[in-house]
KEKE-3310 file (N, C-alpha, C; in steps of 0.2 Angstrom, whole numbers, plus 5000, padded with zeros to 4 digits):
npx = (5004:5003:5011:5002:4999:5004:4993:4996:5006:5018:5017:5027:5027:5016:5007:4999:4984:4976:4965:4957:4954:4962:4973:4988:4995:5005:5004:4990:4975:4967:4951:4946:4934:4929:4931:4941:4952:4954:4957:4969:4977:4977:4984:4996:5001:5005:5016:5024:5019:5008:4991:4976:4960:4950:4956:4955:4942:4937:4944:4940:4927:4912:4901:4896:4903:4904:4917:4918:4916:4928:4937:4932:4935:4949:4952:4947:4957:4969:4967:4966:4979:4986:4991:4995:4989:4997:5010:5014:5016:5013:5002:5003:4996:4994:4992:4978:4980:4981:4984:4998:5007:5019:5025:5036:5035:5034:5037:5036:5045:5044:5031:5017:5012:4996:4987:4975:4964:4954:4959:4969:4981:4999:5004:5002:4998:4991:4981:4974:4970:4961:4951:4945:4942:4932:4920:4918:4916:4904:4895:4894:4889:4877:4871:4870:4862:4850:4847:4846:4835:4825:4824:4821:4809:4792:4781:4766:4750:4741:4727:4724:4722:4735:4742:4744:4754:4748:4756:4762:4754:4757:4756:4758:4761:4765:4771:4779:4793:4811:4818:4813:4810:4809:4795:4780:4765:4749:4741:4728:4730:4727:4734:4749:4765:4781:4798:4804:4813:4817:4829:4847:4853:4843:4836:4828:4810:4795:4781:4763:4752:4735:4727:4715:4709:4719:4726:4740:4750:4761:4771:4782:4793:4807:4824:4830:4835:4824:4821:4816:4802:4788:4772:4760:4749:4736:4735:4738:4750:4767:4782:4799:4816:4826:4838:4853:4862:4872:4864:4854:4839:4826:4809:4792:4777:4762:4746:4731:4714:4711:4724:4732:4747:4750:4756:4774:4785:4800:4808:4820:4837:4850:4864:4875:4880:4881:4869:4859:4844:4829:4812:4800:4784:4775:4761:4751:4754:4761:4774:4790:4802:4819:4836:4852:4867:4881:4892:4901:4910:4906:4896:4879:4865:4849:4835:4821:4807:4796:4781:4772:4779:4791:4802:4817:4824:4837:4840:4849:4866:4883:4892:4901:4898:4899:4897:4884:4866:4852:4838:4825:4811:4794:4784:4767:4760:4767:4776:4788:4804:4813:4829:4844:4861:4876:4890:4902:4906:4895:4891:4878:4869:4854:4843:4831:4822:4814:4802:4795:4804:4816:4825:4838:4839:4848:4844:4848:4860:4865:4873:4874:4876:4873:4872:4865:4849:4842:4847:4843:4829:4827:4831:4822:4810:4813:4814:4801:4794:4801:4797:4783:4781:4787:4778:4766:4768:4769:4756)
npy = (4994:5011:5024:5037:5053:5070:5083:5095:5096:5095:5094:5093:5109:5114:5118:5108:5108:5098:5096:5107:5106:5113:5119:5126:5136:5146:5158:5157:5152:5137:5130:5114:5100:5088:5074:5076:5080:5069:5059:5065:5064:5051:5046:5053:5048:5036:5038:5035:5022:5012:5015:5007:5011:5003:5002:5015:5017:5008:5013:5027:5029:5025:5019:5010:5016:5022:5020:5032:5041:5041:5045:5058:5065:5064:5072:5084:5085:5086:5098:5107:5106:5111:5102:5092:5080:5077:5081:5076:5082:5078:5068:5053:5044:5027:5016:5006:5002:5011:5025:5035:5043:5055:5066:5075:5072:5081:5083:5094:5097:5108:5112:5118:5109:5102:5100:5089:5090:5081:5069:5054:5060:5058:5063:5062:5072:5080:5071:5070:5084:5084:5075:5083:5094:5091:5087:5099:5109:5103:5104:5118:5122:5116:5123:5136:5133:5130:5143:5151:5145:5146:5160:5164:5157:5161:5160:5152:5161:5163:5163:5156:5140:5128:5124:5109:5103:5092:5077:5072:5061:5046:5036:5021:5018:5009:4992:4983:4972:4976:4990:5007:5022:5040:5044:5051:5060:5062:5077:5077:5069:5055:5046:5037:5038:5029:5022:5006:4991:4974:4968:4971:4968:4970:4981:4997:4998:5007:5011:5012:5017:5016:5024:5024:5012:5004:4998:4992:4996:4990:4999:4999:4987:4981:4979:4991:5005:5015:5031:5045:5048:5058:5064:5070:5084:5082:5069:5061:5057:5052:5058:5053:5047:5036:5024:5015:5001:5009:5021:5035:5043:5055:5052:5050:5043:5039:5037:5027:5031:5022:5021:5012:5008:5016:5022:5025:5038:5045:5059:5067:5065:5061:5071:5066:5050:5047:5052:5063:5069:5077:5079:5091:5096:5109:5119:5119:5108:5109:5111:5104:5104:5101:5094:5093:5089:5092:5083:5072:5080:5093:5106:5103:5110:5119:5114:5118:5110:5111:5103:5102:5106:5101:5109:5115:5124:5132:5136:5140:5144:5138:5146:5152:5140:5124:5109:5110:5113:5108:5098:5103:5114:5120:5134:5135:5143:5143:5153:5154:5147:5137:5131:5121:5126:5118:5123:5118:5103:5101:5114:5122:5133:5142:5146:5157:5158:5170:5166:5174:5184:5178:5181:5179:5176:5175:5166:5159:5149:5133:5121:5107:5090:5084:5071:5061:5053:5059:5072:5076:5075:5085:5096:5097:5100:5112:5120:5120:5126:5138:5144:5144:5153:5164:5167:5169:5180:5190:5190)
npz = (5000:4996:5004:5013:5007:5014:5019:5013:4999:4985:4967:4953:4947:4955:4969:4981:4991:4999:5008:5005:4992:4983:4970:4968:4956:4945:4951:4954:4962:4961:4963:4964:4960:4973:4968:4958:4966:4974:4965:4960:4972:4974:4963:4964:4975:4971:4963:4947:4946:4936:4935:4934:4926:4933:4945:4950:4950:4959:4971:4972:4969:4977:4973:4958:4943:4926:4913:4907:4917:4924:4914:4912:4924:4924:4913:4918:4929:4922:4915:4926:4930:4920:4910:4896:4884:4873:4876:4890:4907:4919:4920:4912:4899:4898:4885:4885:4898:4908:4919:4922:4935:4932:4936:4948:4965:4980:4997:5009:5023:5031:5032:5042:5056:5059:5073:5079:5091:5094:5091:5095:5105:5108:5120:5137:5145:5136:5133:5145:5146:5135:5140:5149:5142:5132:5138:5145:5134:5128:5139:5140:5127:5128:5138:5132:5121:5128:5134:5122:5116:5126:5126:5113:5109:5112:5126:5126:5126:5141:5141:5130:5122:5120:5104:5095:5082:5070:5066:5049:5038:5030:5015:5008:4991:4982:4980:4975:4974:4973:4964:4964:4956:4952:4954:4949:4951:4943:4937:4943:4953:4952:4945:4945:4939:4936:4937:4937:4943:4945:4949:4950:4938:4928:4916:4919:4918:4913:4923:4926:4938:4943:4955:4960:4957:4960:4950:4941:4927:4915:4906:4897:4890:4886:4881:4885:4896:4905:4910:4921:4919:4914:4916:4905:4907:4903:4904:4893:4887:4890:4893:4892:4895:4885:4887:4882:4873:4867:4864:4866:4870:4869:4872:4867:4874:4869:4877:4879:4883:4895:4901:4895:4885:4870:4856:4852:4850:4844:4850:4852:4850:4861:4865:4872:4878:4891:4901:4910:4916:4920:4914:4910:4908:4899:4905:4896:4889:4877:4876:4880:4892:4895:4899:4891:4883:4872:4871:4882:4889:4890:4898:4904:4896:4895:4886:4875:4868:4855:4853:4843:4831:4832:4835:4842:4855:4862:4879:4889:4891:4889:4896:4910:4918:4925:4929:4924:4920:4929:4936:4934:4936:4934:4935:4941:4932:4921:4917:4923:4925:4935:4940:4945:4945:4943:4949:4955:4962:4976:4976:4973:4963:4963:4950:4942:4928:4918:4907:4898:4894:4894:4904:4916:4934:4948:4962:4974:4984:4986:4997:4993:4986:4969:4966:4973:4978:4988:4988:4976:4977:4987:4981:4970:4978:4984:4972:4968:4979:4979:4967:4968:4980:4974:4964:4971:4978:4969:4963)
capx = (5000:5007:5011:4998:5002:5001:4987:5000:5012:5020:5018:5029:5027:5010:5007:4992:4981:4971:4958:4953:4953:4966:4979:4991:5000:5006:5001:4983:4973:4961:4947:4943:4929:4933:4933:4947:4957:4955:4961:4976:4981:4978:4989:5002:5004:5008:5020:5028:5015:5002:4985:4970:4953:4946:4958:4953:4934:4937:4947:4937:4919:4909:4896:4898:4902:4907:4924:4918:4916:4935:4940:4930:4939:4956:4952:4947:4963:4974:4966:4968:4987:4989:4994:4994:4990:5002:5017:5012:5021:5010:4999:5005:4991:4997:4987:4975:4983:4978:4987:5005:5009:5026:5028:5040:5030:5038:5033:5040:5045:5043:5024:5015:5008:4990:4985:4968:4963:4950:4962:4972:4988:5004:5006:4997:4995:4986:4975:4971:4966:4956:4946:4942:4940:4926:4914:4917:4913:4897:4890:4893:4885:4870:4868:4869:4856:4844:4846:4843:4828:4820:4824:4818:4802:4788:4777:4759:4746:4738:4720:4723:4724:4741:4740:4749:4754:4747:4761:4760:4752:4760:4752:4762:4757:4768:4773:4783:4800:4816:4820:4808:4812:4806:4788:4776:4758:4746:4738:4722:4733:4724:4738:4756:4770:4787:4802:4805:4817:4817:4836:4852:4854:4838:4835:4822:4805:4790:4774:4758:4747:4729:4727:4708:4707:4724:4728:4746:4751:4768:4771:4788:4796:4812:4831:4833:4834:4820:4822:4813:4795:4784:4766:4757:4743:4730:4736:4737:4757:4772:4789:4805:4823:4827:4846:4856:4865:4875:4859:4850:4834:4820:4804:4785:4773:4755:4742:4724:4710:4712:4731:4737:4752:4748:4762:4780:4789:4807:4808:4826:4843:4854:4871:4880:4877:4880:4864:4854:4839:4822:4808:4795:4779:4772:4755:4746:4756:4763:4781:4794:4809:4824:4843:4856:4874:4884:4896:4902:4915:4904:4890:4872:4861:4842:4832:4814:4805:4789:4779:4769:4783:4798:4807:4821:4827:4842:4838:4854:4872:4888:4897:4900:4894:4904:4893:4878:4860:4848:4833:4820:4804:4791:4779:4760:4757:4771:4780:4795:4807:4818:4834:4850:4867:4881:4896:4906:4903:4893:4890:4873:4866:4847:4842:4825:4821:4807:4801:4793:4809:4822:4830:4840:4840:4851:4840:4851:4865:4864:4879:4874:4878:4867:4873:4861:4842:4840:4849:4838:4822:4827:4832:4815:4806:4815:4812:4794:4793:4803:4793:4776:4781:4788:4772:4761:4770:4768:4750)
capy = (5000:5017:5029:5043:5060:5075:5088:5100:5093:5098:5090:5098:5116:5115:5116:5105:5108:5093:5097:5113:5105:5118:5118:5133:5136:5152:5163:5157:5146:5134:5125:5108:5096:5083:5068:5077:5080:5062:5056:5067:5062:5043:5045:5056:5044:5030:5041:5030:5016:5012:5013:5006:5014:5000:5003:5022:5017:5005:5017:5033:5029:5020:5016:5008:5021:5020:5022:5039:5046:5042:5049:5065:5067:5064:5077:5090:5086:5088:5105:5111:5106:5114:5097:5090:5073:5076:5081:5076:5083:5076:5061:5049:5038:5021:5013:5000:5000:5016:5031:5035:5050:5056:5072:5074:5073:5083:5084:5099:5096:5114:5114:5118:5103:5104:5095:5088:5089:5075:5062:5052:5062:5054:5066:5061:5079:5082:5066:5073:5090:5082:5072:5089:5099:5089:5088:5107:5111:5100:5107:5125:5122:5114:5129:5141:5131:5131:5150:5153:5142:5149:5167:5165:5154:5164:5156:5153:5165:5159:5163:5152:5133:5126:5120:5105:5101:5085:5074:5070:5054:5043:5031:5017:5018:5003:4986:4978:4971:4979:4997:5011:5029:5045:5044:5057:5060:5066:5083:5076:5064:5049:5041:5037:5035:5028:5017:5000:4985:4969:4967:4975:4966:4971:4988:5000:4999:5012:5008:5017:5014:5020:5024:5023:5005:5000:4994:4994:4994:4990:5003:4997:4980:4979:4979:4998:5008:5020:5036:5052:5049:5064:5063:5076:5087:5079:5061:5057:5056:5052:5059:5050:5046:5029:5023:5008:4999:5015:5025:5039:5047:5058:5048:5051:5037:5041:5033:5026:5033:5018:5021:5007:5011:5016:5023:5028:5043:5048:5067:5070:5061:5065:5073:5062:5044:5048:5058:5063:5074:5077:5081:5095:5098:5116:5118:5118:5102:5110:5111:5100:5106:5095:5096:5089:5092:5090:5078:5071:5085:5100:5106:5102:5115:5118:5115:5118:5107:5112:5096:5102:5107:5098:5115:5114:5130:5132:5141:5142:5143:5135:5151:5152:5134:5119:5103:5112:5115:5102:5098:5108:5114:5125:5137:5133:5147:5142:5159:5154:5140:5137:5126:5121:5126:5115:5127:5113:5098:5103:5121:5122:5139:5142:5152:5158:5161:5172:5163:5179:5188:5174:5184:5175:5179:5170:5166:5156:5144:5127:5117:5099:5088:5082:5065:5056:5054:5063:5079:5078:5077:5091:5102:5098:5103:5119:5123:5121:5130:5145:5147:5146:5158:5170:5169:5171:5187:5195:5189)
capz = (5000:4995:5010:5012:5007:5019:5017:5008:4995:4979:4962:4948:4949:4958:4976:4982:4998:4997:5012:5003:4985:4980:4966:4967:4950:4941:4956:4954:4966:4957:4967:4960:4964:4977:4965:4955:4971:4976:4960:4960:4978:4973:4958:4966:4981:4968:4958:4944:4945:4931:4939:4929:4927:4937:4952:4952:4951:4966:4976:4973:4968:4981:4969:4951:4938:4919:4911:4905:4923:4926:4909:4913:4930:4922:4909:4923:4932:4917:4914:4932:4931:4914:4907:4889:4883:4868:4879:4897:4912:4925:4919:4906:4897:4895:4881:4887:4904:4913:4920:4926:4937:4930:4939:4954:4971:4985:5003:5013:5031:5035:5032:5049:5058:5062:5078:5080:5098:5095:5089:5101:5105:5112:5126:5143:5147:5131:5134:5151:5144:5131:5144:5153:5137:5128:5142:5146:5128:5128:5144:5138:5121:5130:5142:5127:5117:5132:5135:5116:5115:5130:5125:5107:5109:5117:5130:5124:5130:5146:5139:5124:5122:5116:5098:5093:5075:5068:5061:5043:5037:5024:5012:5003:4985:4978:4985:4971:4976:4968:4965:4961:4956:4948:4954:4948:4951:4938:4940:4947:4959:4951:4941:4947:4934:4939:4934:4942:4941:4950:4952:4947:4931:4924:4915:4922:4914:4916:4925:4928:4943:4944:4962:4963:4956:4962:4944:4938:4920:4913:4899:4892:4891:4881:4884:4886:4902:4904:4916:4921:4916:4915:4913:4903:4912:4901:4905:4886:4885:4895:4890:4896:4892:4884:4886:4881:4867:4864:4862:4871:4866:4873:4868:4869:4874:4870:4881:4878:4889:4901:4903:4892:4881:4863:4851:4854:4845:4846:4849:4852:4852:4866:4863:4875:4880:4899:4901:4916:4915:4921:4909:4912:4903:4900:4908:4890:4886:4870:4876:4884:4895:4898:4898:4887:4882:4865:4873:4890:4891:4891:4903:4902:4895:4895:4880:4875:4862:4853:4851:4836:4825:4834:4835:4848:4857:4868:4884:4893:4888:4893:4899:4918:4919:4926:4927:4919:4923:4930:4941:4931:4939:4930:4939:4939:4927:4915:4916:4926:4925:4940:4939:4948:4941:4947:4948:4956:4967:4982:4976:4968:4962:4960:4945:4940:4921:4916:4900:4893:4892:4895:4909:4922:4940:4953:4968:4980:4983:4991:4997:4994:4979:4965:4964:4976:4977:4993:4986:4970:4980:4991:4976:4967:4983:4984:4966:4967:4984:4978:4962:4971:4984:4970:4960:4975:4980:4963:4961)
cpx = (5004:5006:5006:5002:5000:4996:4990:5006:5013:5020:5021:5030:5020:5010:5000:4990:4975:4964:4954:4952:4956:4972:4982:4996:5000:5003:4993:4981:4966:4958:4944:4938:4933:4935:4940:4953:4959:4959:4968:4980:4982:4984:4996:5006:5007:5012:5025:5024:5010:4996:4979:4964:4949:4949:4956:4945:4933:4939:4943:4930:4916:4904:4898:4897:4905:4914:4924:4918:4924:4938:4938:4934:4946:4957:4952:4954:4969:4973:4968:4976:4990:4993:4992:4994:4995:5009:5015:5018:5019:5007:5000:4999:4995:4992:4985:4977:4980:4982:4993:5006:5016:5029:5032:5035:5035:5034:5038:5039:5044:5036:5022:5011:5002:4988:4978:4967:4958:4952:4966:4980:4993:5005:5001:4994:4990:4980:4971:4967:4960:4950:4942:4939:4933:4920:4912:4913:4905:4893:4889:4889:4878:4867:4866:4863:4850:4842:4843:4836:4823:4819:4820:4810:4797:4783:4770:4755:4742:4730:4719:4725:4730:4739:4746:4748:4753:4753:4758:4759:4755:4756:4757:4758:4760:4770:4777:4790:4805:4817:4815:4810:4808:4798:4785:4769:4755:4743:4732:4724:4729:4728:4745:4760:4777:4791:4804:4809:4817:4824:4841:4854:4849:4838:4828:4816:4800:4784:4770:4753:4741:4727:4720:4706:4713:4727:4735:4747:4758:4768:4777:4790:4801:4819:4834:4831:4830:4820:4817:4807:4792:4778:4763:4751:4737:4730:4736:4744:4761:4779:4794:4811:4824:4835:4847:4858:4868:4870:4856:4845:4828:4814:4797:4781:4766:4751:4734:4720:4710:4719:4735:4741:4749:4754:4768:4783:4795:4807:4815:4831:4848:4861:4876:4876:4876:4876:4860:4850:4832:4818:4802:4790:4776:4765:4750:4749:4759:4771:4784:4801:4813:4831:4847:4863:4877:4888:4898:4907:4913:4898:4884:4869:4853:4839:4824:4812:4797:4786:4776:4773:4790:4803:4810:4824:4832:4841:4843:4861:4877:4893:4895:4896:4900:4901:4887:4872:4856:4842:4828:4814:4801:4785:4772:4758:4761:4776:4787:4797:4813:4822:4840:4856:4873:4888:4902:4903:4901:4891:4884:4869:4859:4846:4834:4825:4814:4806:4798:4798:4816:4827:4831:4841:4842:4847:4844:4857:4864:4870:4877:4874:4872:4867:4869:4854:4840:4841:4844:4831:4822:4827:4825:4810:4807:4813:4805:4791:4795:4799:4786:4776:4782:4782:4766:4762:4769:4761:4745)
cpy = (5006:5021:5035:5049:5065:5079:5092:5096:5097:5093:5095:5105:5118:5113:5114:5106:5104:5094:5102:5112:5111:5116:5125:5132:5143:5158:5163:5151:5143:5129:5120:5104:5091:5077:5070:5077:5073:5058:5058:5065:5054:5042:5047:5052:5037:5033:5036:5024:5018:5010:5013:5010:5010:5001:5010:5021:5013:5009:5024:5034:5024:5016:5015:5014:5018:5022:5030:5044:5047:5046:5057:5068:5068:5070:5084:5091:5088:5096:5109:5111:5109:5108:5095:5083:5071:5076:5082:5078:5080:5068:5059:5044:5033:5017:5006:4997:5005:5022:5031:5042:5051:5062:5071:5076:5075:5084:5089:5098:5102:5116:5114:5112:5105:5098:5095:5086:5083:5069:5061:5055:5057:5057:5064:5067:5081:5078:5068:5079:5089:5079:5078:5093:5097:5090:5095:5110:5109:5103:5114:5126:5120:5120:5134:5139:5132:5138:5153:5151:5146:5157:5168:5163:5157:5159:5157:5157:5161:5159:5159:5145:5132:5122:5116:5103:5094:5082:5072:5063:5052:5037:5027:5016:5012:4998:4981:4977:4974:4986:5001:5018:5033:5045:5051:5056:5064:5072:5082:5071:5057:5044:5042:5034:5034:5023:5012:4995:4980:4968:4971:4974:4968:4979:4991:5000:5004:5008:5014:5014:5019:5019:5022:5016:5001:4996:4996:4991:4995:4994:5001:4990:4978:4980:4986:5000:5014:5025:5042:5052:5055:5063:5070:5078:5084:5071:5057:5055:5056:5053:5056:5049:5038:5028:5016:5007:5005:5020:5029:5043:5049:5055:5050:5045:5040:5035:5033:5029:5029:5017:5016:5011:5011:5016:5026:5032:5045:5055:5070:5065:5065:5066:5068:5056:5044:5054:5057:5069:5073:5081:5085:5097:5105:5115:5117:5111:5103:5110:5106:5103:5101:5098:5091:5092:5088:5084:5077:5076:5092:5100:5105:5109:5114:5119:5115:5115:5108:5106:5096:5102:5104:5103:5115:5121:5129:5138:5144:5141:5139:5139:5151:5146:5129:5112:5105:5113:5108:5103:5104:5108:5120:5127:5135:5137:5146:5148:5159:5147:5141:5130:5127:5122:5123:5119:5122:5109:5101:5110:5122:5129:5139:5148:5151:5161:5163:5170:5168:5183:5184:5177:5180:5179:5174:5171:5164:5152:5139:5123:5110:5097:5086:5075:5059:5058:5059:5071:5081:5079:5083:5097:5103:5102:5110:5123:5125:5126:5137:5148:5149:5152:5165:5172:5172:5178:5192:5194:5195)
cpz = (5000:5002:5008:5012:5012:5016:5012:5005:4988:4973:4956:4950:4953:4965:4978:4990:4997:5001:5009:4995:4981:4976:4965:4961:4947:4945:4956:4959:4963:4962:4962:4964:4968:4973:4961:4960:4973:4971:4959:4966:4977:4968:4960:4971:4978:4962:4954:4942:4939:4935:4933:4931:4933:4945:4954:4954:4958:4972:4977:4973:4972:4978:4962:4947:4931:4918:4910:4911:4925:4921:4910:4919:4928:4918:4913:4926:4928:4916:4920:4933:4925:4910:4900:4888:4878:4871:4887:4902:4919:4924:4912:4905:4895:4892:4884:4894:4910:4913:4924:4928:4936:4933:4946:4960:4977:4991:5007:5020:5035:5035:5040:5050:5061:5067:5079:5087:5100:5093:5095:5101:5109:5119:5132:5145:5142:5132:5140:5150:5140:5135:5147:5148:5134:5132:5144:5140:5127:5132:5142:5132:5123:5134:5137:5123:5121:5133:5128:5115:5119:5129:5118:5106:5114:5120:5127:5129:5135:5145:5133:5125:5118:5110:5096:5085:5074:5064:5055:5042:5030:5021:5007:4997:4980:4983:4981:4974:4971:4970:4961:4962:4952:4948:4953:4948:4945:4941:4944:4953:4958:4948:4944:4942:4938:4935:4939:4939:4946:4953:4948:4940:4926:4922:4918:4916:4917:4918:4927:4932:4943:4951:4964:4962:4958:4956:4942:4931:4918:4906:4894:4894:4885:4885:4886:4893:4901:4911:4915:4917:4918:4912:4911:4908:4910:4901:4898:4884:4891:4891:4895:4892:4891:4883:4885:4874:4863:4861:4868:4868:4871:4868:4871:4868:4875:4873:4879:4884:4896:4903:4900:4887:4873:4858:4855:4849:4848:4845:4848:4853:4856:4863:4866:4878:4888:4900:4907:4916:4918:4916:4912:4907:4904:4902:4902:4887:4879:4870:4881:4886:4897:4897:4894:4886:4875:4866:4880:4893:4892:4896:4900:4901:4894:4888:4880:4868:4861:4850:4844:4830:4826:4834:4842:4849:4863:4873:4888:4889:4892:4897:4907:4921:4920:4924:4922:4923:4924:4935:4940:4935:4936:4935:4937:4933:4920:4913:4918:4927:4930:4939:4944:4943:4945:4945:4949:4961:4974:4982:4971:4968:4959:4956:4943:4933:4920:4908:4895:4891:4892:4900:4914:4928:4945:4960:4974:4979:4988:4991:4998:4986:4975:4963:4968:4976:4982:4991:4980:4972:4983:4986:4972:4972:4983:4978:4966:4973:4982:4972:4964:4975:4980:4966:4965:4977:4975:4961:4962)
residu = (MET:ALA:PRO:PRO:LEU:PRO:ASP:ILE:PHE:THR:VAL:GLY:THR:CYS:ARG:ILE:VAL:ALA:SER:LEU:ASN:GLN:ILE:HIS:ARG:ASP:ASN:GLN:CYS:LEU:VAL:VAL:GLU:PRO:LYS:VAL:MET:GLU:VAL:LEU:VAL:TYR:LEU:ALA:SER:ARG:GLN:GLY:GLU:VAL:CYS:SER:LYS:GLN:GLN:LEU:MET:ASP:ALA:ILE:TRP:PRO:ALA:PRO:VAL:SER:ASP:GLY:ALA:VAL:SER:ARG:VAL:ILE:THR:LEU:LEU:ARG:LYS:ALA:LEU:ALA:ASP:SER:THR:ASP:SER:PRO:ARG:TYR:ILE:GLN:THR:ILE:ALA:LYS:LYS:GLY:TYR:GLN:PHE:ILE:ALA:VAL:VAL:GLU:VAL:SER:MET:SER:GLU:PRO:MET:HIS:ILE:ASN:MET:PHE:GLU:SER:PRO:THR:SER:PRO:ALA:ILE:ARG:HIS:ALA:GLN:LYS:LEU:PHE:ILE:PRO:PHE:VAL:ALA:CYS:THR:LEU:LEU:ILE:LEU:LEU:VAL:LEU:VAL:VAL:THR:HIS:LEU:ILE:PRO:SER:PRO:PRO:THR:ASP:GLN:ALA:THR:THR:PHE:THR:LYS:PRO:PRO:SER:PHE:GLN:LYS:LEU:THR:SER:GLU:SER:GLY:ARG:GLU:TYR:ASP:ALA:GLN:LEU:SER:ALA:ASP:ALA:SER:TRP:LEU:VAL:TYR:ARG:HIS:LYS:ASN:ASN:GLN:GLU:GLN:PRO:TYR:GLN:LEU:TYR:LEU:LYS:GLN:LEU:GLN:THR:ASN:ARG:THR:ILE:GLN:LEU:THR:ASP:ASN:GLY:PHE:ASP:HIS:ARG:SER:PRO:ALA:LEU:SER:HIS:ASP:LYS:GLN:SER:ILE:ALA:TYR:PHE:GLN:LYS:GLY:GLN:ASN:GLN:CYS:ALA:LEU:ARG:ARG:LEU:THR:LEU:LEU:PRO:ASN:GLY:GLU:PRO:ASP:THR:ILE:HIS:THR:LEU:HIS:LEU:CYS:GLY:ALA:LEU:GLU:HIS:TYR:SER:ASN:VAL:VAL:TRP:SER:PRO:ASP:ASP:LYS:TRP:LEU:TYR:PHE:THR:ASP:ARG:ALA:ASN:SER:SER:VAL:PRO:TYR:GLN:ILE:TYR:ARG:LEU:GLU:LEU:ALA:THR:ASN:ARG:LEU:GLU:THR:MET:THR:SER:ARG:GLU:ASN:ASN:PHE:TYR:GLY:ASP:ASN:GLU:LEU:ALA:LEU:SER:PRO:SER:GLY:ARG:SER:LEU:LEU:PHE:PHE:ARG:ASN:LYS:TYR:TRP:GLY:ASN:ASN:GLN:VAL:TYR:VAL:MET:ASP:LEU:THR:THR:ASN:ALA:LEU:LYS:LYS:SER:ALA:SER:TRP:ALA:PHE:SER:ALA:GLY:ASN:GLN:ALA:GLY:ARG:LEU:MET:LYS:LYS:ALA:LEU:CYS:LEU:ALA:THR:ILE:GLU:MET:GLY:GLU:ASN:SER:THR:ALA)
# end
């Protein structure tokens, strides 16, 4: 096992501060995403070794990812280091084998030592101080918390009864075994559309459940992966992405009045096979909003597709964009589009677009990632809440 590098070290002409995801070069400080820094530390700690993509995936990514994810991070790392694939000074690509870190790695002994009081120190005096310090801090924080709460929360009036908020109730809508995602209710809350698969080896298929009759209809049944289903307001169509077999497409499935699948039309071919987006219908069901990118090395942009003419409009640009735009939400009136812009990992900026003027306004920033289901659900909830509050305040 390679010895771990300290938090601060030097590679070539670049000074690295790993804990802050910083690369200092040419009198500049570049902040990279955590995965880029993790790959840099991993390769630098194995300077001269050839590391395969599988090694990097096993070491850096806790969940399975494709080769393209590794290639994208390597590309970002080369860019941050001002490296070149033709004349590499840091990362040498070894054909069909992996990557070799070829720059000199230096550790300065003069860097300040950071002592963590909550780790086990070697000095008995420090250990004794730690035992006294932690309870003292805990008690102090508890006392402050009690004082703040009792000061900020007013006592209920003596002539009024205390009101208790009723806890929310939950209803289980599906009971199939396996994995289910991307659930969406129809506008009248009578139909539920979602994607489901029984096990890891199977692709996701689309399902429609009629909640009043408890009837479930399988809408797709093929070897492709189906994602992000969106039900039109009139319940006559479902828009979704189909992936697999080196293909990715936005498709429209028309439904019969009883919810059974009717016909399928391909609306748009994705620019990149590694594609993630949600689809949003306009209130009149005439437009679809979604994100796409030309290839895996450029950010996601927002597009609008007119269904009657198949006319495609680009709504946002790649400028001042890192990962791109995602998690779309449309206001009930259809006048405002809210989305998240990933500046870098863990820094999501909220934007509202006025669809009558295409003017953009930055609303807020949120420090959580886009790569997990909880984060995505939270972002969608924030999108809808922000839009509704904005429209209600201007009504």
